[in-house]
C-alpha positions as CSV (number, residue, x, y, z in Angstrom):
1,M,50.6,-97.1,-75.7
2,G,49.6,-93.5,-75.0
3,E,49.9,-94.0,-71.3
4,V,53.5,-95.1,-71.7
5,T,54.6,-92.2,-73.9
6,T,52.6,-89.4,-72.2
7,G,51.4,-90.3,-68.7
8,I,48.6,-92.0,-66.6
9,K,46.2,-90.8,-64.1
10,I,46.0,-92.8,-60.8
11,V,43.4,-92.0,-58.3
12,G,43.2,-88.4,-59.8
13,A,47.0,-87.9,-59.6
14,P,48.8,-87.3,-63.0
15,I,51.9,-89.5,-63.3
16,G,54.0,-88.6,-66.4
17,S,55.4,-85.7,-68.1
18,N,54.9,-82.0,-67.1
19,D,52.9,-81.4,-70.3
20,F,50.6,-84.3,-69.5
21,A,50.2,-83.0,-65.9
22,N,49.5,-79.5,-67.0
23,Q,46.8,-80.6,-69.4
24,R,45.2,-82.5,-66.4
25,F,45.4,-79.4,-64.3
26,K,43.8,-77.3,-67.0
27,K,40.9,-79.7,-67.1
28,V,40.6,-79.5,-63.3
29,A,40.4,-75.8,-63.2
30,E,37.8,-75.7,-66.1
31,K,35.6,-78.2,-64.3
32,M,35.9,-76.1,-61.1
33,Q,34.8,-73.0,-63.0
34,H,31.9,-74.9,-64.6
35,D,30.7,-76.4,-61.3
36,T,30.9,-73.1,-59.6
37,E,28.8,-71.5,-62.3
38,T,26.3,-74.3,-62.2
39,V,25.9,-74.0,-58.4
40,F,25.4,-70.2,-58.4
41,S,23.0,-70.4,-61.4
42,S,20.8,-73.1,-60.0
43,M,20.9,-72.4,-56.3
44,P,18.2,-69.8,-55.3
45,D,20.0,-69.0,-52.0
46,P,23.4,-67.2,-52.3
47,K,24.5,-68.2,-48.9
48,I,24.0,-71.9,-49.5
49,A,25.7,-71.5,-52.9
50,S,28.7,-69.8,-51.2
51,Q,29.0,-72.5,-48.5
52,I,29.0,-75.2,-51.1
53,Y,31.7,-73.4,-52.9
54,S,33.9,-72.7,-49.8
55,N,33.3,-76.0,-48.0
56,C,32.9,-78.5,-50.9
57,L,34.0,-77.4,-54.3
58,I,37.3,-75.6,-53.4
59,Q,38.3,-78.3,-50.9
60,R,39.2,-80.5,-53.9
61,M,42.2,-78.2,-54.6
62,P,44.8,-79.1,-52.0
63,F,45.1,-82.5,-53.5
64,H,45.6,-81.1,-57.0
65,M,47.9,-78.3,-55.7
66,C,50.3,-80.9,-54.4
67,F,50.9,-82.3,-57.8
68,D,50.9,-78.8,-59.3
69,V,53.9,-77.9,-57.2
70,M,55.6,-81.3,-58.1
71,H,55.4,-80.7,-61.7
72,N,55.7,-77.0,-62.0
73,T,58.4,-75.8,-59.8
74,E,62.2,-75.5,-59.7
75,K,64.3,-76.5,-56.7
76,T,63.8,-73.1,-54.9
77,A,60.9,-71.0,-54.1
78,A,61.2,-67.2,-53.4
79,N,58.0,-66.7,-51.5
80,P,56.0,-69.6,-50.0
81,H,52.8,-67.8,-50.0
82,T,52.8,-66.5,-53.8
83,W,52.7,-69.6,-55.8
84,K,52.0,-69.0,-59.4
85,S,50.7,-71.5,-61.9
86,P,47.8,-71.5,-64.5
87,M,45.6,-73.7,-62.3
88,A,46.2,-71.5,-59.2
89,E,45.4,-68.3,-61.0
90,T,42.3,-69.8,-62.5
91,I,40.9,-70.8,-59.2
92,D,41.8,-67.5,-57.6
93,S,39.9,-65.9,-60.5
94,T,36.9,-68.2,-59.8
95,T,36.9,-67.1,-56.1
96,N,37.0,-63.5,-57.2
97,Q,34.1,-64.0,-59.5
98,M,32.1,-65.7,-56.9
99,L,32.5,-62.8,-54.5
100,K,31.7,-60.3,-57.2
101,T,28.5,-62.2,-58.0
102,I,27.3,-62.1,-54.3
103,A,28.2,-58.4,-54.0
104,Q,26.7,-57.5,-57.3
105,T,29.6,-55.5,-58.5
106,D,31.9,-55.6,-61.6
107,T,35.1,-55.0,-59.7
108,L,36.3,-56.4,-56.4
109,P,38.7,-54.2,-54.5
110,A,41.9,-56.0,-53.4
111,H,41.2,-55.6,-49.8
112,A,38.0,-57.5,-50.1
113,F,39.7,-60.5,-51.6
114,E,42.3,-60.4,-48.9
115,L,39.9,-60.2,-46.1
116,A,37.9,-63.1,-47.7
117,T,40.8,-65.5,-47.9
118,L,42.3,-64.7,-44.4
119,P,42.1,-67.7,-42.1
120,Q,39.1,-67.9,-39.8
121,S,41.5,-68.0,-36.9
122,H,42.3,-64.3,-37.8
123,N,38.7,-63.3,-38.4
124,G,38.7,-63.7,-42.2
125,L,36.2,-65.8,-44.1
126,G,38.7,-68.6,-44.5
127,I,38.2,-69.3,-48.2
128,F,41.0,-71.5,-49.6
129,M,43.4,-69.8,-51.8
130,P,45.6,-72.1,-53.9
131,S,48.3,-69.5,-54.4
132,R,49.0,-69.2,-50.7
133,S,48.5,-72.9,-49.7
134,A,50.2,-74.6,-52.6
135,L,53.5,-75.3,-50.9
136,L,51.7,-76.5,-47.7
137,A,49.7,-78.9,-49.8
138,F,53.0,-80.3,-51.2
139,V,55.0,-80.4,-48.0
140,L,52.6,-81.8,-45.5
141,P,51.9,-85.1,-47.2
142,F,55.7,-85.5,-47.5
143,I,56.1,-85.1,-43.7
144,R,53.3,-87.6,-43.1
145,A,55.0,-90.2,-45.4
146,I,58.3,-89.7,-43.6
147,K,56.7,-90.2,-40.2
148,Y,54.9,-93.3,-41.5
149,V,58.0,-94.8,-42.9
150,T,60.2,-94.0,-39.8
151,T,57.7,-94.8,-37.0
152,G,55.2,-97.1,-38.7
153,V,51.5,-96.7,-39.3
154,K,49.3,-97.1,-36.1
155,L,46.4,-99.5,-36.5
156,R,44.4,-99.7,-33.4
157,H,46.9,-100.5,-30.7
158,K,49.8,-101.6,-32.8
159,S,52.2,-100.2,-35.2
160,V,52.7,-101.7,-38.6
161,S,56.1,-101.1,-40.4
162,L,56.2,-100.3,-44.1
163,S,58.5,-102.1,-46.6
164,P,62.3,-101.8,-46.3
165,F,62.3,-100.4,-49.8
166,L,60.3,-97.4,-48.7
167,Q,62.3,-97.1,-45.5
168,C,65.5,-96.9,-47.4
169,I,64.2,-94.1,-49.7
170,Y,62.5,-91.9,-47.2
171,S,64.8,-92.3,-44.2
172,D,67.5,-90.4,-46.1
173,W,65.2,-87.4,-46.9
174,E,67.6,-85.0,-45.4
175,F,70.5,-85.7,-47.7
176,S,69.0,-87.4,-50.7
177,Q,69.9,-86.1,-54.0
178,L,66.6,-87.1,-55.7
179,P,65.0,-84.0,-57.3
180,L,61.8,-84.6,-55.4
181,F,63.4,-84.5,-51.9
182,A,65.5,-81.5,-53.0
183,K,62.2,-79.7,-53.7
184,F,60.7,-80.9,-50.5
185,R,63.7,-79.5,-48.4
186,S,63.6,-76.3,-50.3
187,H,59.8,-75.7,-49.8
188,L,59.9,-76.8,-46.2
189,Y,62.6,-74.3,-45.5
190,S,60.6,-71.5,-47.2
191,L,57.6,-72.3,-45.0
192,T,59.5,-72.6,-41.7
193,K,62.3,-70.0,-42.0
194,N,60.3,-67.4,-40.1
195,L,58.9,-69.8,-37.5
196,P,60.5,-70.0,-34.0
197,L,63.0,-72.7,-32.9
198,P,63.2,-73.8,-29.3
199,M,66.2,-73.6,-27.1
200,G,69.0,-76.0,-28.1
201,Y,68.2,-76.1,-31.8
202,G,70.4,-74.3,-34.3
203,E,69.5,-73.1,-37.9
204,Q,71.1,-76.2,-39.3
205,D,68.5,-78.3,-37.3
206,R,65.4,-76.4,-38.5
207,L,64.2,-78.9,-41.1
208,R,64.9,-81.9,-38.8
209,F,63.0,-80.2,-35.9
210,Y,59.9,-79.5,-37.9
211,V,59.8,-82.9,-39.5
212,N,60.5,-84.9,-36.4
213,E,59.1,-82.9,-33.5
214,R,56.1,-81.1,-35.0
215,S,53.0,-82.6,-36.6
216,P,51.8,-81.5,-40.1
217,E,48.8,-79.8,-38.5
218,T,51.0,-77.7,-36.3
219,I,53.2,-76.7,-39.2
220,Q,50.2,-75.8,-41.2
221,K,48.7,-73.7,-38.3
222,L,51.9,-71.9,-37.6
223,S,52.6,-71.1,-41.2
224,K,49.1,-69.7,-41.9
225,A,49.3,-67.7,-38.7
226,N,52.6,-66.3,-39.5
227,Y,51.4,-65.3,-43.0
228,A,48.2,-63.8,-41.7
229,K,50.1,-61.6,-39.1
230,E,52.3,-60.3,-41.8
231,K,49.4,-59.6,-44.1
232,I,47.3,-57.9,-41.4
233,A,50.2,-55.7,-40.3
234,D,50.7,-54.7,-43.9
235,M,47.1,-54.0,-44.5
236,L,46.9,-51.9,-41.3
237,A,50.0,-49.8,-42.2
238,N,49.4,-49.4,-45.9
239,P,45.6,-49.4,-46.7
240,A,46.1,-47.4,-49.9
241,K,48.0,-50.4,-51.3
242,Y,44.8,-52.5,-51.2
243,T,42.3,-49.9,-52.6
244,V,44.0,-49.0,-55.8
245,I,41.7,-49.5,-58.9
246,E,43.6,-48.9,-62.1
247,E,40.5,-48.6,-64.5
248,I,37.3,-46.7,-64.5
249,T,34.7,-49.2,-63.2
250,W,31.0,-48.6,-62.7
251,L,29.0,-50.5,-60.0
252,N,26.5,-53.0,-61.3
253,D,23.1,-51.4,-61.7
254,A,21.0,-54.5,-61.4
255,Y,19.3,-55.9,-58.3
256,T,20.2,-59.3,-57.1
257,R,18.6,-62.2,-59.0
258,Y,18.3,-64.2,-55.8
259,N,15.3,-62.2,-54.5
260,L,12.7,-64.7,-55.9
261,D,9.9,-63.8,-53.7
262,N,9.6,-60.3,-55.1
263,P,12.2,-59.6,-57.7
264,S,10.7,-56.1,-58.5
265,F,11.2,-54.9,-54.9
266,P,14.3,-52.7,-54.5
267,L,17.0,-53.6,-52.1
268,F,17.1,-50.0,-50.6
269,V,13.7,-48.6,-50.1
270,G,13.4,-44.9,-50.9
271,A,16.5,-44.8,-53.1
272,V,16.5,-41.9,-55.5
273,E,18.4,-41.0,-58.6
274,I,20.2,-37.7,-59.1
275,N,20.4,-36.0,-62.4
276,D,23.9,-34.8,-61.8
277,P,26.8,-36.4,-63.7
278,D,29.5,-35.0,-61.5
279,F,27.8,-36.2,-58.3
280,Q,27.9,-32.7,-56.8
281,N,25.3,-31.4,-54.3
282,V,24.2,-28.3,-56.1
283,G,20.6,-28.2,-55.2
284,E,19.2,-30.9,-57.5
285,E,15.9,-32.4,-56.4
286,E,14.8,-36.1,-56.3
287,V,13.6,-37.3,-59.6
288,G,11.7,-40.3,-58.4
289,E,11.9,-44.0,-59.2
290,D,13.1,-45.6,-62.4
291,E,10.3,-45.9,-64.9
292,D,11.5,-49.0,-66.4
293,D,11.6,-51.3,-63.3
294,E,11.2,-54.5,-65.2
295,D,14.4,-54.1,-67.2
296,L,16.4,-52.7,-64.2
297,Y,15.7,-55.8,-62.0
298,T,15.6,-58.7,-64.4
299,N,19.0,-58.2,-66.1
300,F,21.5,-59.6,-63.7
301,F,24.6,-58.3,-65.5
302,Y,24.6,-54.6,-66.3
303,T,26.5,-53.0,-69.1
304,P,28.0,-49.9,-67.5
305,P,28.4,-46.6,-69.5
306,T,31.7,-45.6,-70.9
307,Y,33.7,-42.8,-69.4
308,E,32.9,-40.6,-72.4
309,D,29.2,-41.1,-71.8
310,K,29.5,-39.4,-68.5
311,T,29.4,-36.1,-70.1
312,Q,25.8,-36.6,-71.2
313,P,23.1,-35.2,-68.8
314,D,21.4,-38.4,-67.6
315,V,21.0,-40.5,-64.5
316,W,24.3,-42.2,-63.6
317,P,25.3,-45.0,-61.4
318,I,28.2,-44.7,-59.0
319,C,31.7,-44.9,-60.3
320,L,33.7,-47.2,-58.1
321,A,37.1,-45.7,-59.0
322,E,36.0,-42.4,-57.8
323,H,34.7,-43.6,-54.3
324,V,36.9,-46.4,-53.1
325,A,39.5,-44.6,-51.0
326,P,42.0,-45.7,-48.5
327,E,40.3,-43.8,-45.8
328,H,37.2,-46.0,-46.0
329,L,39.2,-49.1,-45.5
330,Q,41.5,-47.6,-42.9
331,K,38.8,-46.7,-40.3
332,A,37.0,-50.1,-40.7
333,L,39.9,-52.5,-40.9
334,P,40.8,-52.6,-37.2
335,S,37.2,-53.6,-36.3
336,F,37.1,-56.2,-39.1
337,L,40.2,-57.9,-37.7
338,Q,38.9,-57.8,-34.1
339,T,35.4,-59.2,-34.5
340,K,34.7,-62.9,-35.1
341,A,31.2,-62.2,-36.4
342,G,32.1,-62.3,-40.1
343,A,34.2,-65.5,-39.8
344,T,31.1,-67.7,-39.4
345,L,29.2,-66.5,-42.5
346,L,30.4,-69.4,-44.7
347,T,30.7,-72.1,-41.9
348,E,27.5,-71.9,-39.9
349,P,25.1,-74.8,-40.7
350,C,21.9,-73.6,-42.2
351,T,19.9,-76.4,-40.5
352,V,19.5,-73.9,-37.6
353,Q,17.0,-71.3,-38.3
354,H,18.8,-68.3,-36.9
355,H,21.9,-69.3,-39.1
356,R,19.9,-68.6,-42.2
357,L,20.1,-65.2,-43.8
358,P,17.7,-64.0,-46.5
359,P,19.5,-63.2,-49.8
360,A,19.4,-59.4,-49.3
361,H,20.7,-59.7,-45.8
362,F,23.5,-62.0,-46.9
363,R,24.6,-59.5,-49.6
364,V,24.5,-56.7,-47.1
365,A,26.5,-58.9,-44.6
366,I,29.2,-59.8,-47.2
367,C,29.5,-56.2,-48.5
368,R,29.8,-54.7,-45.0
369,R,32.2,-57.4,-43.9
370,L,34.6,-57.0,-46.9
371,R,34.1,-53.4,-47.3
372,I,32.4,-53.6,-50.7
373,P,30.3,-50.7,-51.8
374,L,26.5,-51.4,-51.2
375,H,24.9,-48.7,-53.2
376,R,25.0,-48.4,-57.0
377,K,23.4,-45.0,-57.2
378,R,23.7,-41.7,-55.4
379,Q,20.7,-41.3,-53.0
380,R,19.7,-39.1,-50.1
381,C,18.7,-40.1,-46.7
382,R,15.4,-38.9,-45.1
383,C,17.7,-36.4,-43.2
384,N,18.6,-34.9,-46.7
385,K,22.2,-35.9,-46.5
386,W,24.0,-38.1,-49.0
387,V,24.2,-41.8,-48.1
388,D,27.6,-43.2,-48.5
389,I,28.1,-46.2,-50.8
390,Y,29.2,-48.4,-47.8
391,G,26.2,-47.8,-45.7
392,D,27.9,-46.2,-42.8
393,H,25.5,-43.3,-42.8
394,Y,22.7,-45.6,-41.4
395,F,24.6,-45.7,-38.2
396,E,25.2,-41.9,-38.1
397,C,21.8,-40.5,-39.3
398,S,19.9,-38.4,-36.7
399,R,16.6,-39.4,-38.3
400,L,17.2,-43.1,-38.3
401,S,16.9,-44.5,-34.8
402,K,19.2,-47.3,-33.7
403,M,16.6,-48.2,-30.9
404,W,15.5,-51.4,-32.8
405,L,19.2,-52.5,-33.3
406,H,19.9,-51.8,-29.6
407,N,17.0,-53.9,-28.5
408,K,18.0,-56.7,-30.8
409,C,21.5,-56.7,-29.4
410,W,20.0,-56.6,-26.0
411,D,17.9,-59.7,-26.7
412,I,20.8,-61.6,-28.3
413,N,23.0,-61.1,-25.2
414,V,20.1,-62.2,-22.9
415,E,19.8,-65.4,-24.9
416,W,23.5,-65.9,-24.9
417,L,23.9,-65.4,-21.2
418,E,20.9,-67.7,-20.4
419,K,22.7,-70.5,-22.2
420,L,26.1,-69.9,-20.6
421,A,25.3,-68.7,-17.1
422,V,24.9,-72.2,-15.6
423,P,28.0,-74.0,-17.2
424,A,30.1,-70.9,-16.5
425,G,29.1,-71.1,-12.8
426,L,27.6,-67.6,-12.8
427,A,24.1,-68.8,-11.7
428,Q,22.3,-71.9,-10.5
429,S,19.6,-71.6,-13.1
430,S,19.1,-69.7,-16.4
431,S,16.1,-68.1,-14.7
432,A,18.6,-66.0,-12.8
433,V,19.1,-63.9,-16.0
434,Q,16.5,-61.0,-16.1
435,K,15.8,-58.6,-18.8
436,E,15.7,-54.9,-17.6
437,P,15.3,-55.9,-14.0
438,P,13.2,-53.5,-11.7
439,A,14.2,-52.1,-8.5
440,V,18.0,-52.6,-9.0
441,S,18.7,-49.3,-7.2
442,A,17.5,-49.2,-3.6
443,R,17.2,-45.4,-3.4
444,F,15.5,-45.1,-6.9
445,P,13.5,-48.2,-7.5
446,G,11.8,-46.7,-10.6
447,V,15.1,-46.3,-12.4
448,R,16.3,-49.1,-14.6
449,P,20.1,-48.7,-15.2
450,L,20.6,-52.3,-16.4
451,D,19.5,-53.9,-19.7
452,L,19.9,-57.3,-18.2
453,S,21.2,-58.7,-14.9
454,V,22.3,-62.0,-13.3
455,Q,21.5,-62.7,-9.6
456,T,24.6,-64.4,-8.2
457,I,25.7,-65.4,-4.7
458,T,27.9,-62.4,-4.5
459,G,25.3,-59.9,-5.8
460,I,23.7,-58.6,-8.9
461,K,25.8,-58.4,-12.1
462,G,24.4,-56.1,-14.8
463,I,24.9,-55.3,-18.5
464,D,24.1,-52.3,-20.3
465,V,24.1,-52.2,-24.2
466,T,25.2,-49.3,-26.5
467,I,25.6,-49.0,-30.2
468,T,28.4,-46.7,-31.0
469,S,29.0,-44.6,-34.1
470,T,31.5,-45.3,-36.8
471,P,35.1,-44.7,-35.6
472,N,36.8,-41.5,-36.7
473,L,39.6,-41.5,-39.3
474,A,43.0,-41.3,-37.6
475,T,45.7,-39.0,-39.0
476,S,47.8,-42.0,-39.9
477,P,47.0,-45.7,-40.5
478,T,49.2,-46.7,-37.6
479,D,47.0,-44.8,-35.2
480,Q,43.8,-46.2,-36.5
481,P,43.5,-49.2,-34.1
482,W,44.0,-46.7,-31.1
483,V,41.3,-44.4,-32.4
484,S,39.0,-47.3,-33.0
485,H,39.6,-48.5,-29.4
486,L,38.8,-45.0,-28.2
487,N,35.5,-45.2,-29.9
488,H,34.5,-48.0,-27.5
489,T,36.2,-46.7,-24.3
490,K,34.5,-43.3,-24.5
491,K,31.1,-45.0,-24.4
492,E,32.2,-47.4,-21.7
493,V,33.3,-44.4,-19.6
494,M,30.0,-42.7,-20.1
495,K,28.1,-45.6,-18.9
496,W,30.3,-46.2,-15.9
497,R,30.3,-42.5,-15.0
498,G,26.5,-42.3,-15.3
499,T,26.7,-39.7,-18.0
500,S,23.9,-41.2,-20.0
501,R,20.5,-41.1,-18.3
502,P,19.1,-44.4,-17.1
503,N,15.6,-45.6,-18.2
504,V,12.7,-44.7,-15.9
505,M,9.7,-47.0,-15.3
506,Q,6.4,-45.6,-16.6
507,L,4.3,-45.3,-13.5
508,G,1.3,-43.4,-15.1
509,T,2.4,-40.1,-13.7
510,E,5.5,-38.0,-14.0
511,S,8.2,-39.4,-11.6
512,V,10.7,-37.2,-9.9
513,E,13.3,-39.9,-10.6
514,I,13.5,-38.7,-14.1
515,M,15.5,-35.7,-12.8
516,I,18.0,-37.9,-10.9
517,K,21.6,-37.6,-12.2
518,G,23.1,-40.8,-13.6
519,H,26.2,-40.7,-11.3
520,V,24.0,-40.6,-8.3
521,V,22.4,-43.9,-9.5
522,V,25.9,-45.3,-10.1
523,E,26.9,-44.4,-6.6
524,D,23.8,-46.2,-5.2
525,L,24.6,-49.3,-7.2
526,I,28.1,-49.3,-5.8
527,A,26.7,-49.0,-2.2
528,N,24.5,-52.0,-2.9
529,N,27.2,-54.2,-4.4
530,V,25.6,-54.1,-8.0
531,K,28.1,-54.4,-10.8
532,L,27.7,-52.6,-14.1
533,L,29.3,-53.8,-17.4
534,P,28.9,-51.5,-20.5
535,V,28.6,-53.4,-23.7
536,T,29.6,-51.3,-26.7
537,I,29.1,-52.6,-30.3
538,N,30.3,-50.5,-33.3
539,P,28.7,-50.6,-36.8
540,F,31.3,-53.2,-37.9
541,I,30.1,-55.6,-35.2
542,A,33.2,-55.2,-33.1
543,E,32.6,-55.3,-29.3
544,G,34.6,-53.0,-26.8
545,P,37.2,-54.1,-24.4
546,A,35.0,-54.5,-21.4
547,M,32.6,-57.0,-23.1
548,T,35.6,-58.9,-24.7
549,W,37.0,-59.2,-21.2
550,F,33.7,-60.5,-19.9
551,R,33.4,-63.0,-22.7
552,Y,36.9,-64.3,-23.1
553,G,39.0,-62.9,-20.1
554,R,42.7,-62.4,-20.5
555,M,43.8,-60.8,-23.6
556,Q,47.5,-60.8,-24.8
557,R,48.7,-62.1,-21.4
558,Q,46.9,-59.5,-19.4
559,Q,46.6,-60.6,-15.8
560,N,44.0,-57.9,-15.0
561,F,41.8,-55.6,-17.0
562,N,43.8,-52.5,-17.9
563,T,41.5,-49.6,-16.6
564,L,44.3,-47.1,-17.5
565,L,43.2,-47.1,-21.1
566,H,39.9,-45.4,-20.0
567,D,40.0,-41.6,-19.6
568,F,37.4,-40.7,-17.1
569,G,38.3,-37.0,-17.2
570,Q,37.3,-34.5,-14.5
571,A,33.5,-34.4,-15.2
572,Q,30.8,-35.0,-12.7
573,G,30.6,-38.7,-11.7
574,T,34.3,-39.4,-12.4
575,Q,35.0,-40.9,-9.0
576,A,31.9,-43.1,-9.1
577,G,32.8,-44.2,-12.6
578,I,36.3,-45.1,-11.7
579,E,35.1,-47.1,-8.7
580,M,32.4,-49.0,-10.7
581,C,34.9,-49.7,-13.3
582,R,37.4,-51.1,-10.8
583,L,34.9,-53.2,-8.9
584,T,33.3,-54.6,-12.0
585,M,36.4,-55.5,-13.9
586,R,38.2,-57.1,-10.9
587,D,35.1,-59.3,-10.1
588,N,35.9,-62.9,-10.9
589,D,32.3,-63.4,-12.0
590,M,32.6,-60.7,-14.6
591,Q,35.3,-62.2,-16.7
592,A,36.1,-65.2,-19.0
593,I,32.5,-66.6,-19.3
594,V,33.3,-68.6,-22.4
595,P,36.5,-70.3,-21.2
596,K,34.8,-71.2,-17.8
597,A,31.8,-72.7,-19.6
598,D,34.2,-74.6,-21.9
599,N,36.2,-76.1,-19.0
600,F,33.0,-77.3,-17.4
601,W,31.5,-78.7,-20.6
602,K,34.6,-80.6,-21.6
603,Q,34.6,-82.3,-18.3
604,K,30.9,-83.1,-18.5
605,R,31.1,-84.2,-22.1
606,S,33.6,-87.0,-21.1
607,D,30.7,-88.6,-19.4
608,T,27.7,-87.7,-21.6
609,L,29.5,-87.3,-25.1
610,G,26.9,-84.6,-26.1
611,L,27.0,-81.6,-28.1
612,F,26.5,-78.2,-26.5
613,G,24.5,-76.8,-29.4
614,A,22.1,-78.0,-32.1
615,T,24.6,-78.7,-34.9
616,H,27.9,-80.7,-35.4
617,V,30.0,-77.5,-35.1
618,D,28.5,-76.6,-31.8
619,T,30.6,-79.0,-29.7
620,T,31.6,-76.6,-27.0
621,P,30.3,-73.3,-25.5
622,A,33.1,-71.5,-27.4
623,T,32.1,-72.8,-30.8
624,W,28.5,-72.3,-30.1
625,S,29.1,-68.7,-29.0
626,A,31.0,-67.9,-32.1
627,Q,28.2,-69.3,-34.3
628,F,25.4,-67.9,-32.3
629,L,26.7,-64.4,-31.8
630,G,28.0,-64.1,-35.4
631,S,24.8,-65.1,-37.1
632,K,22.5,-63.2,-34.7
633,Y,24.5,-60.0,-34.8
634,T,25.0,-60.2,-38.6
635,W,21.2,-60.5,-39.2
636,A,20.4,-57.6,-36.9
637,F,23.0,-55.2,-38.4
638,S,22.0,-56.3,-41.9
639,Q,18.3,-55.6,-41.1
640,H,19.2,-52.2,-39.7
641,V,20.8,-51.2,-43.1
642,L,18.0,-52.6,-45.1
């Protein structure tokens, strides 16, 4: 009798009154919270726990959000990407808490949540966000149902028609007065009103075009891309909007509970505590390690001091509200939105060894990728300067060498090129790829200007790796992408121009070649048809335009690489640099390696039906490259910080 008066649940879908449905949604949200807490409390590896959450637990929600919209909406919706309901807010809160648990912080800046929930196609982590995808979850099944009713269901090689009753109901979707169809038309218009229409279609044909001429998958892709572009543009133009913290919040003072091998080992070796409540550099000395290590590292949740307690002279953690500033986000955001390295953190299968990140590395990777503070206490570097809470200082310090990181990035690109050289048609064998090849320069055989080279039919193609510094802060947020771009192009110009001195072989005795100017070596390389491609990687794992061109080719409809963006100036070696840049970037072998390998592999796969990589996501060279470069680079840069 209760099922008749209240409602019934069929295959997980609540059928009945709105009150009955909302009670069902409340239980779904509570179970989601409970399952998330269970996974993170019982799983020793935070990366695996995060992947279970983003790839399994939260993937239940699109089904439930469809019925949430059905039972909790009026006929119109103001914004298709800001759905509000108790269930959606609870799930968003659960995602927020999950990210705070990984980052070991009590407050998550708004920009971190936005970057985590951006689609992977736009270089976000791709975590599902119900409040943004609710209307899509409601509209897309309707479109599929309309297509099934009007065209039939395809089973093997024939089409099966549905019942005339369903055909009568759904065929009149455009003009039906039923409340459900009115909601469908309203939400579909909200989702597609900013999407393009082809020639010959008017505004009155918008709904009919997207139902009849576009697949649900295409609508989903276009809608998410449109929202992502608007959100990215807003974040780039108004970084202060996403860094506002309304309350005084102290960073969690406990070390991660996931370090099971040695829970007493601090995350940042050599960290010091400063007896300075105002965090001012007034000559205080290091006061050593905390005496009570056991309590510090075993308590996962830390009770921060109140603001009034700050007046007492004691050792204090960092106040998040005092240090999260728009400038920190502004200079990092263009790089985050350019690199694909962070997008694979929650999707790369852990069955491959190089996809696995130790807990400490994973926390550093997430914090660096989402611009969440790493440090909980003020500390000095070995160079006697303050270390910023984001870890940028580790890439600027004069006492901390980046040679290890350079060599790792060098090895990563050697391994990547060995895998793709043959399918991309760059070489006949992977053995053609050489690491730091000798005697590249005919006049100066002891000089090694290339980190790696490929011997091709048309000559030697070489790559030289450089780790850049953190981009400077632009005067306005709108200028920051260009300033970040200059951070790469300046280093590329230096390599092409020969400003940086090339390596010299150790011959046992002092060689006169150590005195050779770099531009003279570049001129000799040009004379011997040797191409030089500079690879620049900034601290946010974003590569420069030259390497992006080499990997992916045309960018934003460019027919040729735009060398006018590089300012070679009037210094020594300018003409050699311009000529090397022109010859290298116009060489067909030095562009679009990934698309070339993709085309070759797709043709071959039609016969062999094989995978390019070792896992189910490595189906093509493009997907393998994204997973491989993302995981390898992430580990190397995290290790440098640690």
